[in-house]
N, C-alpha and C positions, 0 to 999 in steps of 0.2 A: 459600471461602466464600461461600455470599451475600450478599450488599451488600455489598460486598469492597471497591466503588469507592462507597458512599455517602459521598455529598454535592462528588463529584468536578465536573471537568468535563468532556471529551472532544476532540477537537478531531477525527473522517472525512476522511478528502483518500478522491473515487473516490467515494462511498457510494450512487449508484442504484440498484445490482444488487452482486450475485454476491458480493465480498469487503468489497466496502467499506458495503456495506448486515448485513451477517451482524457483523459489527463496530461496529456503530454499534450495532447489536436485542443482540449478545451484553451491552456494556457500562454498552447503559442497562437491563439486566437486574440486571449486580452494582451502581443502584444511577444513573448515572453520569447527566446530561442531555448531550444530543450538539449539538456543529455541524456541521453533514452541509451535504459539499456534492463537487459534484457538474455537471460541464461543460453536459452535458443537451446534444451538437448535439458535430454532426462537427468531428475534432481536422486534419485532412486528407482530401487526395481521396489521400491513400497507402495510410488508412490502411482495413482494406478488411469490416472487419465493424460490426454496428449500430454506433455508439453507444446511449447512452446517454439516455433521456425524459427529459422535466422529471415524467411521471404517475410515470417509476418515484422520482427522486424524492421525488415523495411519500408514496410506495407508504411507505420505507424509513421516511419523519414522523413514518406513522402503527404503523406500527411499532413505533415509541421508546411514542410516547404507549403505546401497547394494553400496556407492559411498569409505565406513570406517573411516566414523567423529557421531562421539557422540553424540545423540538430546533429548531434555527435551519436553515432548510436550504437551502441557496442557491450560485442557480448561477452557475457561477463559472470561470473557468481559469487553473490552477494555473503558470501564465505568464506567466498576468499581477502585475505584484504590490503594487499601488494597490488593486486586489481584497478582495488577499487581507490586503493589512492594515487594510482598513476590516470584510474579515469578522470576522477577530480581533478590531481593539476593539467591535463591537459586542453578539459569543460574550460577552466582558470590558460592556462593560454590560447585557446582559441580564441572564446569573449569576452573574457576582462572580469565579472565579478562568481556568481556562489549568492543566489538570496534568497531560492524554495528547493527546498527538500521536498519531495514527499518520494516517502517508504514504503511503500509500495506492494515491491513480493513479500511473498507469500507459496506455502500448498498446506493440499486441504488432505488428510488419512483420517478412514475409519476406523474402534471396537475396541472394546472397549480395558480399561486402565490396563488390568491383572491379566490380560491377553496379549498384548501391542506387545513386539515383540522391538527389543534393540534396538534395529532400526529406522523399524516406526518411530518411534520414542528423539532418538535423533540424529533423523529427516526433521521433523516439523520444527524441536525444537531449536536444531540447528538453522534452522533458514526462518526459518521465521522473528526466530526470536534473536540467538546472537548474529548474524544474518543480517537483522538490520541493525541491533547494534556498533555492528565490524562500518556497518552503511552511516550511520552520526559518528564512527569517531573516524569519519570519512573524511566527512561535510563539514563540521565543523570544524576546524583549525579556518581556513580556506573562508567560511563566512561571515569568521571571528578578523582575516585581515583586510578582509573589505570593507569593515571598517561601515556595513549600510544598511546594516542591523536584517532583518528578513522574519520569515518566518519558514518553520517547520510541522509537515502534515507528513503523521505515524495514522498510516491505519489497519487500523485494528481489524475490528472485531463485532457482533455483539456475544458474543463470544468471548469477548474483551470483557460481559462487564455480567456476567450470566451462567451458570450452565451449562452446562449442551453435551446429558451423558449419549456416550457412542462416538465421543472424537476431545476429549480430556486433556489427551495433549493440545490439540490443538488449542484449547480454548487457556490452556499451563502456559502455552506462547506466545497468545493474544493476550492476557490477566499482567501476567507478561508489561506488555507495549505501552501499557498501563501509566504503570510504576514508572516505569525507559521514561518516558513522557514528562511524568511532573516530574518528579527531578531533574529530571535537562531546563524545562519551562525557568523554577529554581536556580536552575544554573551560573541558566543566558542570560533573566530578565538585564543585569548588565551592559550585556554588547546590543540588550535595544528589540535583538532575534525572540516571537511568542515561536509556544509551540507546543499542537495540540494532534488530539490524535480527534476518529474521526469512529463509527462501533458502525458500517454496514448488518447490514441485514439484507440476504435471497433475492445476491443480486446476479442479475443473469451470464455467467462463464460458464468456460469449462471445469473448470471449480467443483459446481455441481454441478458432482455424482447422481441424478433420481429413483438408477438403482441401485448402489450403493445404499442409500439415506434407506429402500423399503426392506432391504434385504436387513438392516437390523432393525424399521419396527416390526416389522413379523415375527424375530426374533424376542418382540422386547414392547411389545404393543403400547406401553407406559408411559417411552420415553419420547414418542409423537405431541405429550401434552410439551413439551420443553421448547417446540420448535410450530410456533403459532401462528395465526395468519394472520397477516398486516391491517390496520383495516381500513385506509388507504385507498389496498389493492388489496385482499383476499386473492384474489386470483389467480393472482401471477407474479412471476419475476417483478425487482426491478430489474430495472439499464443501467448500465457502468455510467451515461451520462448526465442520468442522475444524480448521484453520485457526484460527479466533474463540478457540481452547482457550489458544494457545499466547498470542494477542489481550492475553487478558485475564491469564492468571496475569502478563504483563510489564509493563503496567497497574499490577496491584495490589505489596500490599507484599511477596509471598511470592517476588519473582522479587529482592527488595532489592539481593541481594548482587552485583548479577547488570548490568556498564556492560561498555563495549565488543564484543559480543557476537558472535557468528554460525551463528544457529538453523537447521543444518536445517531442514527440514520438509517430509518427505518418505518417508516410510514406507523410508527405507532405503536408498532409489534408487540416488545418491552412492556407495554405498563396490562400485558394480557398477565 
């Protein structure tokens, strides 16, 4: 329903581009004011695709405002707990409440487990798992204090539900998010706050590096079978907006019976 989030406030991480921007704009379209965060800088030399830029975060803010909603956009690293707590506090001061968290920020790398460097491992685990935990730690007290219940959507991955050879550190981080989701769902039930994870597959974004994937598959052809086509979209990537359809639904009252749930957003790929 249009306007299903009217009067609510949503916090979206990794909001400068791709899924994060799409989620922020779609939530705004449903009536939510937006707190938008992105690092807008290199995370580590071990991440080889280009990082988001401040100009892209500005574009997200403009897109939210074009939907008629207010936005607080800030550059911050989700590994920085103090920065996260300050942003949440500033968001509460500006908007008065926090109802929805979309923990979307993450990074991807490639390499066999025993060949990864310490930096590769520490970066992916530090951003995807520890950074998401710090995001949750910063946001949850504000949601409890607001007393309005709410919805937390943790953006995991198909790699959080199955093995993905060639990026085991990424899979480990995304499996970890499943555990955080399920634990937090139980812990927050008494406050009326729901927590669910989504598990997208092959979403068109700068994170997907076809050349890096092809190098892995060229060296280890058996790995290809762990990355199946999507029955409903076998020849291409999903769009961020298709994932946002699910995020908006989870943020709103229509999914009110769901918590502690893992939702594959994969057009059937995990059934192979």
